[in-house]
N, C-alpha and C positions, 0 to 999 in steps of 0.2 A: 884564739885571739879574735878571729872574725866574729865568733859567737858573742864574746864579751862586748865587742864594739856594737853589735846589733842590739844587745840588751840595753846598753847605755843610750844609744840613739832612740830606741823605743821608749825608754823611761823619760827621756828629755821631751820627746814629742807628746807623751801622755801628760807631762807636767804643763807644757805650753797649752795643750788643748783644755786641760782641767782649769787652768787659770782663766782661759778665755770663757769657758762655759760658766764658771762660778763668779765672773765679774759682777760687781754691783756698784751703784753710785748712790751716795747719801746726800740729799738736799738738807743741810743742817743750818743754812743761812749765816754761817760764820764767815762766809766770804763777803758779806755785806757789812757796812760800817755805820755805827751810830754813836753819838755822844751818850754818856751815861744817862739812864732813866729817860729815854726819849723814844720816838717812833717815826716811821716813814709812812705817810698816807697818800702820797702823790701830789701834795700841795705845791711842792717845788717845781713840778712840771704840770702846768695848768692843763686840765683835761685828763690827767692821769698818765700812767705809763705802765710798763711791765718791769718786773725784776726777775732775775735768774739765779738759781742756786742748783748745783749739780746738773742733772740733765732735765730740769723742769723749769718752765716759764710760768710766772704767776701774774696774770693781768690785774691791773689796778685802774679804777675809774674815779676821778676826783672832779667835782663840779665847781668851777671857779666862780660861778655866779653866787652860789650859796656858801662857798668855802666849806664844802662838806665831802667826805669820803663816801661816794655813792654806793660802790659795789666792788666785788673782787677781793683783793688781798692787800693787807698792809703788813709791815713787820715792825718788831718792837723789842726793847729790852726793859720796858717799864716793870719795876718790881713793886707792885701794889696789889695785894690780895684782900684788902680790907675796906677800901673806899667804895661806897655804893654809888650807883647812878650812872647816867649817860656820860658825865665828864670823865669817867674812868673806863672808856671803851677799848683802850689799847693795852690792857693788862690781862695776865692770865691768872687763874685761881691757884696755880701751883707756885706762883711767885717768880720762878725762873724758867728758862727753857729746859728741855729734857736733860736729865742727869746733871743739873746745875749749870747748863750752858747759858750763854748770854742772850742770843737773839732767837726769836721764834716768830712764826707767821700767824696772823689773825685773818680768818675768813668770814664772809657774810653769806647770806642766802644766795644760791645759784652761782657761787664762785666756781671757776674752772681752772684746771692745770693742764698745760700742754707739754707733752714729752718731746725731747729733741735728742740729737746725737745717737749714741748707741742704745738709748732707752726707747726711742720711737718705735711703736708697734710691738713692743716687748711687754713682759710681765712687770707689774708693780708689786713688790713684796708687801708693802704697807707703809704705815706711818704711825707716829705717836700723836695722841690727841688729849686735850683736856678742855674744860670749860674756860671761857673768858671770865674775868672777875665780875663784869657787869651782869651777865645772865646768872652766874652762880649765886651772887648775893640776892638778886631779884627772885630766883626760885626758892632760896632758903628762907627769906624774910618777907617776901612780897613787897610791892611798892605801889605808887599811884596808878600804874598801868597794868601791872601783872600780879597774879595771885601768888600767895605762898603755897608751894607745892604740898599736897596732902590736905590742904584746907584746914579749918579750925580743929577738926577732929583728928587730922592725920590720916584719914581713911580714903580721901579722894584718890582715884587711880591715875595720878598724873604721870606724864612722861615728856621727855625732850630727846628727840632722835636725830642723829646725823646719818644721812643716807648717801652712799657713794655709788654712782653709775659710771660706766666707761663708754667712750667712743672707740670704734675700731673700723678702719676703712670707710669712714663717713657715716657709720650706723651707730645709733645710741642703743646699747645693749639693754635687753629687758631684765638682765641679771643685776643685782645690786647687793651691797653690803650695808647692814644697819648696825649702828653703834648707839647704845643708850647713854646719852650724856647725863640723864637723870631718869630714874624709874621708881615710881611709888605704887606699882600695881601689885605688890606682894600682899598676901593675906596677913603675914606677920610684919607690922610696921617697922620692926627693928631691922628688917632687910632692905628697907627703902634707902636710896642713896642719890646723891648728886656728886658727880665726879669732880674732884679737885686735885688730882695728881695725874701724871702722864700714863696713858694706857695705849698698848699696841693694838692697831687695827690691821688685820690680815686681809690683803686685797688679791692674793694669788688666785683665788677662785674666779675672779673676773676675767682671767685669761689675758691674751694679747691686747694691748691698749695703746691708743694714740693720745688720748686726753681723758681727764676725769671731770665729773660734775658732782658738786657737793650741795645737797639740799637739806633743809631742816624742817621738822614737824614737831608740833607740841599739842598737848591736851588743852592748853590755855588759849582759846580762840575767841575773839570778840567780833564786833560788827565790821571792823576794818582789817581782819586777818589775825595772825598770831600775835599774842600779847607778849610772850616771852622774848626778850632781846635776842636777836638772831645773829649771834657771834659765837665763835669757837676758836681754839688755838691748835696749831699743829707744829710738829717738829720732826726732823729726821725722816722725811719721805725717802724711802729706799726703793730704787728701781733695780730689777734683776738684771737688766741689760742682756736678756736672753729670752727666746720664745717660750711658749707655754710648756712644751714637752720637757725642755731642759730644766725649767723652773720647778716643775713637779718632781723631777729627780732630786734636785738640790734640796728642796724643802721637806721631802719625805725622809727625815733622818731621826725622828723621835719614835721610840717604841714605848708603848704603855702596857703594863700588865699588872694584875690580871685584867682581861678584857673579854667579856663583860666583867664589871666590878660591882661588888656589893658594899664593901665598907672602906676600902682604900685602893689607891693606885700607886705604882712605882714607876719612875721615869728613868730612861737610860742615858739622858743627857743633862749636863749642867746648863742652867739658864739664869741670866741676869734678871729677867722679868718674866713673870708667868701669870696667866689668867685663863680661866675657863668661862666659856660662854655657852648659853643654851641655843636651841635652834632658831630662836628669835633674835639672837645677837645680844641678849642681856648678860652682863657680867655677873656671874654667880660666885666666883671665887678668884682671889688674886693673892700673889705673894712675890717675894723678891729673893734673889740669890739662892736658888735651889741647886743642890748638888745631885749628881747621878746616884740613884738608889734611895733618895729621900722618900719616905712614906707620906702620902697625902690623903687625909681622911675625906671621903665623899659621902659619909653617912647622912649628911644634911641635905643632899641633893635628891630631887624627885627622880623616879625612874624615867629613863629616856636617853636620847643621844646628846652628847656634849662635845665641844670642840676645845682643844688646848692650843693656845697661841703663846709664843714667847720669843725672846731675843737672847742671843749670846754672841758677843763680839760683833754686834751690828748685823748678825745673820738671822733671818727669820726661821723659827722652829715651830712646827705645827704637828698636830695629830688629832685623833678623836677617839672616844670610847663610849661604851654604853653602860649606864648605871641601871642595875636591876636589884630588886629586893631579894634577900636570901630566902630560900625555900626550905 
């Protein structure tokens, strides 16, 4: 009887510890309220303000003199993926938030996010990102200020990159994560892309984090700086609420085989979203609703190291594999 009690107590403690270790918080912005087809840019609080979702704070700066959203973050439920130009700067190219949700956040150049509560100083699992409608159409078609990506021939090696750095204990890390919002550097123009759906960005490699810094770079640069409109959209920022060692254990749950792979890979986990990136952070393959054991062809990939990132039930799933030619 004592042995049975000990087993029950041990199992209960394990479950409590596991729940504590595997806790995470999602900033999905659904705690914020908006009328239909509208946005918040700070104009209601002159000078701007902050807004909070989950364990993250999003600074916003609004200039009352020019009645303009200067920097930081706004949030929106505007459903417009077709109207071009500056007047449609609060919409995302995917039309809705991640997975059809209502509200998403829009960031500008040098926007920051500060972590709080149980997430402060812990690992950030990642977030979903897509282009805002304004830069998406600008890159696709060109406009009076920005070029059409690829140029007249389609061969210009254009790119639009979102880079994320983190601060920890007052220090800005030299590590960063790059995500290509658009990439036209492929030899085969059919592989060129501009993102217009939600893609997962894995930030676990940045380690313990107090706050995040988001910067943009583009191949389209003029006398006054970057010509590409400097906007992007994010949703479902997920904090691990645990330090780096625990997060590594939690996220190391996907096995890939064969590894190295020559023509295909098999996965051991079901995933709602799945994409492969190369060592430069470019998306080279993506899919949805994969089941464990599904065979994925990698014959089109060049030899080298690749990273698998995905989500299942809002949990980050990751792994890596090597592609090599058959001998």
